[in-house]
N, C-alpha and C positions, 0 to 999 in steps of 0.2 A: 504494500500500500504506500503510495507516494504521499508527500507532504500536502499536495493539493487535495488528495482524497480525504486526509484527516481533517483539513480545514472545511471541506464540503460537508462531511458528516457532522462536525460541530455546528456549522451554520444551520443545517437541517434540523438538528436537535433543538437548537435555540429557537428556530422558527416555530416548531411544533409546540414548545413550551409557551411561546408568546401567544400563539393562536388559542391555545387552551385557556390561558389566563384571561385573554380578552373575552372569550366566550362565557367564562364564569362571571366576569364583571357585567356583561350584557344581561345575563340571566338575573343576577343579583340586583341590578339597578333598574331593570325594566319593569313594566306593569305586570301584575299577577294575571296569569292566563289559566283558563280551564280547558282541559282537553276536550276536543270535539268528539262527540259520539256519533259514529256513522251508522245510521239506521237503514235497514233494507227497504227498498221501494215497496209501496203498498201492494202492488200486484205480483211481487216475487213469490214463487212457489219453490218447494224443494227441487234442486237441480237433478234432472234425469241424465241418462246417457244419451248422447246425440247421434253418434255414429259407431259402427263396429270398430273403426280405427281407434276412436277414443276409448272404447271399452278395453281394447288391447294395449292402450298407451303407446300405440305405434302411429307415427305420422302417415297420412295418405301420400301416395305417389302422384305428384302433379308436375307436369312439364310445362315450362315457359318456352315459347318459340319466338325467336327474333325474326320478325317479318318486315323490318324497315326497308331493306333493299328490294324485296320482292314486290312491294306496293309502291315503289317510287320515291321513298323518302331518302334523298341523296345528300342530305345536309352533312357538311364537314366543318367542325369548329376551327377557326383560325386564331392562333394565339398572338400573332404579330411578331413572333420571335425572329431576330436577325443575328443572334449570337452574343448579344450583350447580357443575357440572363437578367432581365429586368423582372422584378418581383411579380407584377400583375400577370405575367405570362403563365403562371402556374395555377391560376385560380378559377378560370371560367370553365363552363358557363351553365346558365340556368335553362329551364324548360317549363312548359305548362301544358296541361289539358284545360281548355277553356272553350266556352260556347260564344264565339265572337259574333256569329250571325243569328243567334236567338232561335235556333231550330231544335234545341234540346238534345243535341248530341255533342260529343267531345271533339273539338278541333285541336290541332297541335301547333304550338308556338315554340320555336327554337332560337335562343339568343346567341349572337355571335360577338366576337371580341376583336375587331380589327378597325384600323383607321385612326388610332390615337397617336401614331407617329408617322412622319411623312413617307417613310420607306416601306410601309406595309401595303398589302394588296387593298387598294381603295375600293375595289369592286365587290369585295366580300361583304355579305349582309346576313342577317338572320333570315328565318324562313317561317311562313305561316301556311299550314296545310289545312284546307277545308275538308271536313268529313262528309263525304257524299253517300255514305251508307255502304253496306256489304264489303267492308274493308277496302274501300276505294277512297283515296285522298288526292286532292288537287292542290297544286302550288298556287296560292292566290296572293303571294307576297307583294307583287307589283300592283295588282288591282286594289289591294288594301292600303297601298302607299306605305308599306313597311320596308321597302327596299332602301333603307338608309344605312349609312356606314358610320357606326359608332363603336367605341370600345365597351360593349355591353357586358353586364354581369348577371343581374337577376330580374325577376318579373313578378308582379302581383296584379290581379285584375279584379275590378268591381265597377258597378255603376255608381260612381261617386256623385254625379250631377243629377241623378234620378230622372233620366230621360229615356229609360227603358232599353238601353244598349250597354254593352260591356266595354268599359274603358280599361286602358293598360298603363301601368306605371313601370317604367324601365329604369333600373339602376345601372350606372356606368362609372367608369373611371373618368369622370368629367361631369358636365351638367346632366342631371337626370332628366328623363323625358316623361311627360304626362300626355299620353296619346288618347285624345278624345275620339270616340267612335261616332261617326255619322253614317248610319246605314251601311256599315262594313268598310268604311274608309276612314283612315286615321290621320289626325293632325296634332302636332306637338303644341301644347299650351302650358308647359311647365313654368316658363318665365312669367306669363300673364297670371297664372294661378298662384305663384309664389312657392313652388315646390321643387325648383331646379337644384336646390342644395346650396350650401354655403362655401365660402372660400377660407383658406388659411394662408398664412404668410411664413416663408422660410426665413432663415437668419439673414439672407441678403435682401429681404424686403419684397421678394417676388411672391405674387399671389397664385394659388393653385386650388382647384376644386377638390372637395372632399371625395374620397374613394368609397362609394356606397356599395353595399353587398346585397343583403336581403331586405325585404319590406313586407308589411302587411297592412291591409285595410281593416280598421276596427273602430267601432263607435265607443270611444273611451269615456265620454260624458253622458251617454244615454239620451242624447237629444234627437236621435233619429238620423242625423247626418253622419256618414262614416268618415272617420279621420284616417290619417296616414302616418304610420310609424316606419322610420327608415334606419337601418343599421349602417354604420360606417366603420371602416377598417383602420388602417394606419395612415399617417401623413407621409406619403411617398409621392415623388414626382421624378421625371427623368433628370431634372436639375439637381435633385438631392439624393440620387441613387448612391448607395454605399457598396464598397467592395466587401464581399464575404466569401470565405473559402473553407471547405471541409478539410482539404489537405494542406493548407497553408501556401499553396502555389496558384492553383487554378481557381477562377471565380466560380462560385456556386450561387444558387438562388438564395437570397437573404431570408432570414426568419424574422418574425415580428419583433423580437427583442431589440433589433437594430433601429427601430423607428418608434416615434411617439404615437400614442393612440389618438382617437378622434371620437367625439361624443356621438351617440345616436341622436336622431331628430324626430320630433313629434309635431305634426302639422294639423291644426284644428280646422275642420271643414266649416266655413262660414255660411254655407247654403246658397251662395251666389256664384259658384264656380271659382272661388278663391279660397285661400287658406291663410291661417295665421300661425307663424312659428312660435309655439308655446313651450319649446324645449326647456327653458329655464324655469318658467313659472309653473310648469307641470311636474317639476322634480326629476326630470330625466336627463339633465345636463351632467354627464359623467365623462369627463374628458380623458380619463385613462382607459376607456373602452377600446377594444380591438375586436369589434363584433362581426360575427359571420352569419349567424342564424337567429331567427325569432319565431316563436310560436305563441298562440293565443289559447287561454283556458281560464275558467273561473275556479281557481284552486280552492278558495275558501267558501264557495257557494253562496256569495252575498249578492249575486245579481250583477256584479261588475266584472268586466273582463280584465284579467291580469296578463302580463307578458313575461315570458321566459326568454332570455337573450344569452346566447353563447358567445364567449370571448376566447380569443386565441392567445394563450399564455397569460391571461388575466382572469380573475375570478368571474364566473358566470353571474348574471343578474336574475333576480326574481323581482319584477316590478309589480308591487301590490297596488291595485287601483283603489284609491280612497274616495273616488267620486270625481273623476276628471283630472286628478293629480295623483302622483305615485310616490311610494316609498320603496327604496331598494332594500330588500330583505334577504338577498341570496345567501350571504354569509351566515346569518342567523338561522336560515331555513335548511342549511346543510348542503347546498348545491354549488357553493362558490369554489371549494377546494376538494381534492381527493382525500382519502383517509390518512395520507401522510402529510397533509397540510400544504400541498402543492397545487397551484393552478394548472389545469391541463389545457391543451390546445383544442378548445371546443369548435366544432364545425357545424354540421347539420343538427337539427333538433326536431322532435315531435312529442306530442302528448296524447295519451290514450288510457282508457281503463283496460287493464290486461286480464282482469278477473271479473266475475259477475257481481262483485260487491260495489262496483262503480267507482272505486278509488283511483284517482289519476296517477299515472306514472310518466315521468319525463325521460325520454331517451335522448342521449347526446353522443354524436360521433366525435372521436378524439384522434390525436396523433398516434402514429405507430409507437409501440412500447407503452401505451397508456391504457389500452382497452376501452371499450364502450362503457358509458355511464348509464345507469338505469335507476333513477331516483323515484322511489315509491312514497307517496304521501303517508305519513304516520299520524299527524294531527293537522289541524288547519294551517299551522305555521312551521311544520318540520317534515323533512324528507330523509329517507335512508337509501343509500346506494345498495341495491339488491342484485347487481350484475353478477356477483360471485355465486350466490345461491340460485340464480337463474341460468347458470352454466354459460355465461357469455364472455367471461374473462379470457379463458384459454383460446377460443377461436378468433377473438377480436384483438388480442394483444399485438400481433405482428402487422395489423392493417392500419391504414390511415383512412378514416371514414369521413366522407363529405356528405352525400345525400343519405337520408334516413327517414323511413316512414313506417308507421304501423298500419296494417290492413289485414282483413280476414280473407286470405287467399283461397282457403278451402271451404268457406261459408259454414263453418261449424259454430259460429257465434263467439269466437275468441279472436282477439287481435294478434296477428303474427307480425313479423318484423322483416324488412328488407333493407339492405345497406349497399351503398355504392362506394367502392374503395379505389384508392390510387394515390401514390406518393407525389410530392412536389419536385423532388430532385432526381433527374434521370440517372445520376451516378451514385445514388445512395448505397447501392450494394458494394461499392468499393470500400466503404468505411464501416458499414453495418451489414455483415455478411448474411444475416438472417432476414433482412428487410429487402423487399423488391420494389422497383419503381411501378411496374404494372402489377395490379392485384385483382383477383377475381371478386366480383360481387358476392354477397352472401344472403341466404334466406333462412330464417329461423321460425320453426313451428311452435306455437303456443300450446303446451300440453294441458292447459286448464288448471294446473296445480302449481303454478309459479315458475315452471321451466320453459326456456326458449331453446329448442333443440335445433342444432344446425342440420338442415336438410339440403344443403347446396348440392351435394354429390348426386342427388336423385331428382333434381328439379329442372333439368334441361342443360343444353350445351353452353348457354350464356354464363352459367355459374362455374364452368370449367375454363372459361377464357380469362386471360389476364388483360385488364384495361387500365386506363388512367381516368376513372369515372369521377364525375362531379355532380351534375344535376340529377334529380330523381322526382318523378311525379306519377300520380295514380289516376286512372280513368277507365272507362269502358269503351274501347275503340269500336267494338262490333255489336254493342247493345245486347249481349247475351247474359248479363247479370254477373259475370265473372270479372273481377278487377284485373286490369292490365297495367303494365309498367312502361313508362318512358324514361330513358336514361341517356345522359350525354357524356362524352369523353372530352377531356382537355386536349385540344389539338387532334381530335379524332371524330369518329362517326357518331350519329345518334342511333340508339337502339330502341325498337318498339317491341316489347315483350308481351306476346299474346298468351293469356292464361288458357291452356288447353286441358283444363280439368275434365275428367270424365267420371264425376261422382254423382251420387243421388242427392246430395245436399242442395238446399234451395235458399233463395234470398228474395228480398224486396229492395227496390231503389226508391228514394224519396228526394224530390226537388221541392223547394219552398219558394213561394212568392209572397214577399212582405208588403206592408203598406208604405205609402209615400212618407218620407223620402228613402227609407231603407228597403228598396225594392228587392234586393238580394237576400233579405232576412238574415244578414250577418249577425251572429251572436245568438240566434235561435237554437234551442236545445230540443232534440228529438229523442224520445224514449220509446223503445219497442219491446214488448213482452211476447214471447212465443215459447210454448212448451215449458213454461216455468222459468225461463231465463230472461232477464231484463238487460238490455243494452242501451247506452246513451251515447249520442254523438252531437257535436257542436258544428253549426254552419260557420265556416271560417275561411280565411285565405292564409297564404304563407305556409310555414313549416318546411321541413326538409332543408335543403341548401339552395338558395337562389331560385327556388322553383315554386310552382303552384299546381295543386291537384284539382280534379273535377269538383264542381259545386254539388253534384249529386251525392247523397249519402247511401251507402250500401250496407244492409243488415243481413248477415248470414243467419239462417233459421235452422240449420241442421236438417233433420228429416221432417220438421213441422210443415204442414201444408197450409197453415194460415197463421195470422197474427192475432193473439188474444186481446192485445191492448196497444194502442199507439197514441201518444200524446205529444203535443208541441207546446213548448213555452216560448212564445214569440219575444222578440227583443224588447218590447214595451212591458213585459212581465205577464201579459195575459196568457192563459192556458187554454188550449183546445184539445178535446178528447175525440179521437177517431178510433172507433172500435168495431165497426161493422164492415163485413165483406173485404177485409184486408187479406188478400190471397197471396201465397207465395208464387213467385215467378212473374211478378208484375212491377212495372214502373208507375209510381204515383206522383202527381203534381198536386200540392196542397197550397191553396190560397188562404191568406190570413182572414179574408172576409167571407169567402165562399166555401171553404173546406176543400174536399177533393174535386178538382176541376178537370182532371185528365187521368186516364189510366191506360196502359198498354202492356201486353205481354212481352217478355223478353224474346228476342229473335233466337232461332235455333242456329247452331254452329254449322 
């Protein structure tokens, strides 16, 4: 052991003592709290067995097939790299399943990252593919006026101006874009609306735009108008690029420790197609942030939507909504550091209830050698990392996870997990022999008893391929009720993974139409009870990494042929009970005023 090793151990030991001391002081000085009692939903019955696979505690065999090339999705991500190893070249890009034309099926948007330096391919753009049904997609990028060259990062979509079409917010390494949808044609109005982002100044007095990553639309003050929360990464520019090396000779891609952080931004929707930057007054001005992902949930069930934000080499945030303004409680809640008192490199994030008790769990993708985080709520204000007991540590320790989403891929009523992996440094194997640059994605089956079992080896060729994966989104590309996956590679192709399950399990799909001005019903909660099992999902944007999934909510019903009970708590707090004729195998559209306004059976494969 070297002198440097001894010093590192002593510093780590001191840090752990310091964190423990601070935690004790916080508990001792803070207000007295009572532990929240989690009660079972009114309609919950004893849980039966749902499938023969579950009775045997064996995961079902389901294959995902990459059909992107066969249906004409020819997108290739451009990093802009010309040999200088500039940090942003490692980070892109995002993707989305969204209904841009309002026909209730999932179109595909792919973000590209070129044009931020003069010597990149200025003709490279993102792609919008319209879903024409029957697994036919048409490239409508030009007609939608999205053939623009920007150094894009992430995407979130919602009808922010309540005009009944879906608008897009695009994060970039530069001014962000607010793309107003006018009958399927987009125009940037970010500057007019006040959401293009802020500038920072380097030591030489030069101004640079913030580097934005993920974003979500969310009504933080419950006024009906959906607001915009944007995560920002580090203060980097081509003028301030620093030399970093793994071997001491050759330049490597820099890590975030070399750069200052940049605060997230919160923009309040004023209802007149403009926004007010309330970052400071709302309590989310956190300048040490190096944020990568954000997810929405009501963790304490008080009717206000909270935010969980992942940070790269900085403590993660849990922003508790106090009524339009926030308190950062991540450290006290137990999600800021790992068990050794270290901040991990958080990337993608998602939230779901992994058991039928409805308790939320936060999943976070981390750097290689850090393993995935799985924080399960213990009380209203405390979480515990259960990745170890869930069997996730060993399979995720060597991977660098960006995209991450929970979903019920086998429709048994339990949320499973898919992750997109890939390192940032092409030469990482030369200094860390067990770590690879290209890494296979992974799929984990929820056994219903707290375990997430790695089923990648039996789930299709895509999980045997090594990729440099980044974005990850969920949708139903062929309207068959089985959730499909969209995945992007940094500097590579897009992958469209069709779920080719051949099981007898069934599902329903739910789309909501809210009242003006929240026409997308963001923040609504849907609860479904079938065969004694109750599931809850939130209508939301964001999650994963730089990406957005379909607005439709899919509920796996196992072998149940119908739903016993369906309820919607709308964003304004009113509850609607829908209990009649909810059959498995159907898509339902529920309007806040009129109840079920449309239903259609899933298409056959």
